[in-house]
Every structure is written in structure tokens, then in C-alpha cells.
C-alpha positions in Angstrom: 0.0 0.0 0.0 1.3 3.5 -0.9 0.9 6.2 1.8 0.8 9.9 0.9 3.9 11.9 1.7 3.4 14.3 4.6 4.1 17.4 2.5 3.5 20.0 5.2 3.9 20.4 8.9 0.2 20.1 9.5 0.2 16.5 8.3 1.9 15.4 11.5 1.1 16.0 15.1 3.7 17.6 17.3 4.3 14.3 19.1 4.9 12.5 15.8 7.4 15.1 14.8 9.2 14.7 18.0 9.5 10.9 17.5 11.0 11.2 14.0 13.2 14.1 15.1 14.6 11.9 17.9 15.3 9.1 15.5 17.0 11.5 13.1 19.3 12.7 15.9 20.2 9.1 16.8 20.9 8.2 13.2 23.2 11.3 13.1 25.0 9.8 16.1 25.6 6.6 14.2 22.8 4.3 15.2 21.3 2.5 12.2 18.5 0.9 14.3 17.2 2.3 17.6 15.8 0.1 20.3 12.4 1.1 21.8 14.1 1.5 25.2 16.7 3.9 23.8 14.0 6.0 22.1 11.9 6.0 25.3 14.8 7.2 27.3 15.6 10.0 24.8 12.0 11.2 24.7 11.2 10.6 28.4 8.2 8.3 27.8 7.5 4.7 28.5 8.6 1.9 26.1 5.0 0.9 25.7 4.2 4.4 24.4 7.1 4.2 22.0 6.0 0.8 20.7 2.4 2.0 20.2 3.5 5.1 18.3 5.9 3.1 16.1 3.4 0.3 15.3 0.1 2.2 15.1 1.1 5.5 13.6 4.6 6.0 12.2 4.9 2.7 10.3 1.5 3.2 8.7 2.6 6.6 7.5 5.7 5.0 5.9 8.0 7.2 8.1 9.5 4.4 10.2 10.6 0.7 9.8 10.0 -1.2 13.0 10.7 -4.8 13.9 10.0 -6.2 17.4 13.2 -6.9 19.4 15.3 -5.3 16.6 14.3 -1.7 16.7 13.3 1.2 14.5 14.8 3.3 11.8 13.6 6.0 9.5 12.5 5.2 6.0 13.8 7.4 3.2 10.5 9.4 3.5 10.9 9.6 7.2 14.4 10.9 6.9 13.3 13.6 4.6 10.4 14.7 6.8 12.5 14.5 9.9 15.2 16.6 8.3 12.7 19.3 7.6 11.8 19.4 11.3 15.5 19.4 12.4 16.3 22.1 9.9 13.6 24.4 11.3 14.8 23.7 14.8 18.4 24.6 14.1 17.5 27.6 12.0 15.3 28.7 15.0 18.3 28.3 17.3 20.4 30.5 15.0 17.6 33.1 15.0 17.4 33.1 18.7 21.1 33.4 19.4 22.3 35.5 16.5 19.4 38.0 16.4 17.4 37.8 19.6 20.4 37.4 21.9 19.2 34.2 23.6 21.9 32.5 25.5 23.7 29.5 23.9 22.6 27.2 26.7 19.0 28.4 26.6 18.1 28.4 22.9 17.3 24.7 22.5 14.1 24.7 24.5 12.8 27.9 22.9 13.6 26.4 19.4 11.7 23.3 20.3 8.6 25.4 20.6 9.2 27.4 17.4 10.0 24.4 15.1 6.5 23.1 15.2 5.0 26.5 14.3 7.3 27.4 11.4 6.2 26.6 7.9 8.8 25.4 5.4 8.5 28.7 3.5 9.1 30.9 6.6 12.0 28.7 7.6 13.7 29.2 4.2 13.1 33.0 4.5 14.7 33.0 7.9 17.7 30.9 6.6 18.2 33.4 3.8 18.0 36.3 6.2 20.6 34.6 8.4 22.9 34.1 5.3 22.2 30.4 5.3 24.2 29.2 8.3 25.7 25.7 8.0 25.4 24.7 11.6 23.4 25.5 14.7 25.0 27.3 17.7 26.0 23.9 19.1 27.9 23.0 16.0 25.4 20.5 14.5 24.8 20.6 10.8 21.6 22.2 9.6 20.2 19.7 7.1 19.7 20.8 3.5 16.1 21.3 2.3 16.5 18.0 0.3 16.6 16.2 3.6 19.5 13.8 3.5 21.5 13.0 6.7 25.0 14.4 6.1 28.1 13.0 7.7 28.8 14.9 10.9 32.3 15.9 11.9 34.1 14.7 15.0 34.2 11.8 17.4 33.2 11.6 21.1 35.9 12.9 23.4 35.9 9.5 25.0 37.2 7.9 21.8 40.6 9.7 22.0 43.6 8.6 24.0 45.7 11.0 26.0 47.8 13.0 25.7 46.2 14.7 22.7 45.0 18.2 21.8 41.6 18.3 20.2 39.2 21.0 19.0 35.5 20.8 20.0 33.3 20.8 16.9 29.8 20.1 18.2 27.6 19.1 21.1 25.2 16.3 20.2 22.8 16.5 23.1 21.3 19.9 24.0 19.7 19.5 27.4 19.8 22.8 29.3 21.5 21.4 32.4 24.2 19.7 30.3 24.8 22.9 28.2 25.0 25.0 31.3 27.6 22.7 32.7 29.6 23.0 29.5 29.3 26.8 29.6 30.6 26.8 33.2 33.6 24.9 32.0 34.1 27.1 28.9 33.6 24.2 26.6 31.8 24.9 23.3 32.5 24.6 19.6 35.8 26.0 18.5 37.5 25.6 21.9 40.7 23.6 22.0 41.2 21.1 24.8 44.2 18.9 25.9 43.1 15.4 26.8 45.2 14.8 29.9 43.9 11.5 31.3 41.1 8.9 30.7 40.4 6.7 33.7 39.8 3.0 32.9 36.5 1.1 33.4 34.3 4.1 32.4 36.0 6.5 34.8 36.2 10.3 34.3 38.0 12.1 31.5 40.4 14.8 32.5 40.8 17.8 30.1 42.8 21.0 30.2 41.4 24.1 28.4 44.5 26.2 29.1 43.0 28.0 32.0 41.1 25.2 33.7 41.7 21.5 34.3 38.6 19.5 35.0 37.6 15.9 35.4 34.2 15.1 33.7 32.1 12.0 33.8 31.8 9.8 30.7 28.2 10.8 30.2 29.2 14.4 29.7 32.4 13.6 27.7 30.5 11.4 25.3 28.3 14.3 24.0 31.4 16.5 23.2 32.4 15.8 19.6 35.9 16.8 18.7 38.7 16.4 16.1 42.4 16.2 16.6 44.2 19.5 16.2 46.6 19.6 13.2 49.9 18.1 14.0 48.6 15.9 16.8 
């Protein structure tokens, strides 16, 4: 059976958009198939609610492929529709920080509200007014209007071995408390860090920013995507 393509934002509920947006983010992070428990944790809902949404709604709209005990992934149509939502969100973040002066660690929640209200047409006008930025304030790529998931730069800070100098390129999770913690440490895209020590068995990672040395838990270190500085 062929299902019609959701061609405009009004074709999907806000909840449906949040589900496919979360799957898009997890695909960006390298997950080909996402378990219901992982998606439930990301969205803060029960696994049963996730299963119901996947089976009864998103698969029927041809946005998601779902197999019990294996997980879910976006279909080509799902990737395109999700990319439009993500594009609106990241353009809204740019609008809020670059024009409205909203703080770097506070723009995510505000953009979550705006993304569901913006039409594709208005989003493109905003992008043009902002001179078509390539990334959001947290360094994540703004998807093109065509919707494909582009390769993202960097690897988690936890994947590097000390001693090594790296440059932060993006932050992959944008929860306010996490972003505030990073701001307090002076860690954001463009900052160079020296990886000093990585404790075994999932212990903390110690980094030096030049003016501050700090030990951070693996959960925080894993959302910081970085690349080695030239010559390292």
C-alpha cells in the first residue's frame, strides 16, 4: 500500500514530529537501528508508548521501519520529513542566538517550541536572512532542504587517547543542564582542549582548556564531539 507523503507540517502532530526528530538525531549519532528502550529514554516516555507510536502510527505513514526486538529506523521518506523538522529547529536556534540574543545554553528549549510553528516557506526565508548558516549554535549541521543526513564531523571525546590536543566541533545533546555545565567549563564549539587522562573502566576524563583543568564523567564527555588539532 502506498501512503501519501506528509508534505507540510500540519500533516503530522507535534508528538509524531518529536519521535521522528529523535530518530533522526540518533541516526546522526551513528545508530542504524534504535531500540524502543533507547527511544523511550531519549523522549522521556514509556517503552510501551514508543511501541504504540511506532506500530500504530509512524509505520502506517511510511515514516519508520519497525521490527519487534530489533528496533526502529527512519524510512527514506521519514528521513526527509524529519530533516525538515530538524532544519527548522536549528534555524530557529540561530535566529534566537544571532538575532534575539538568547543564551547559547537556553536556545534549545525555545527552538523546540518554534520548530512546530514554522512553515517550510518561513524557515527558508529565515535561513536566507541569516545568510544560510551551515550549523546550529551547538555545531550540529543544519540539514539541507532536500533532507539527507549528512556526515557529521568529529568523534566523542571518550574515543581519543591522551595525551592529545583536540578541538570541539559540536555538542550532540542539547539539554539545558548539560549545556549550562559546559558553559561553566568554557567548553563549546571552537574551543581547543588537551586530553590529559582517561580513567579505565568508564571512569572520568580529564581535560585542560588552558585556564582550567577538569575531570568530567563519561556521560558528559560522550556528547562532546571533537577532532584532533593539526599536527597531533
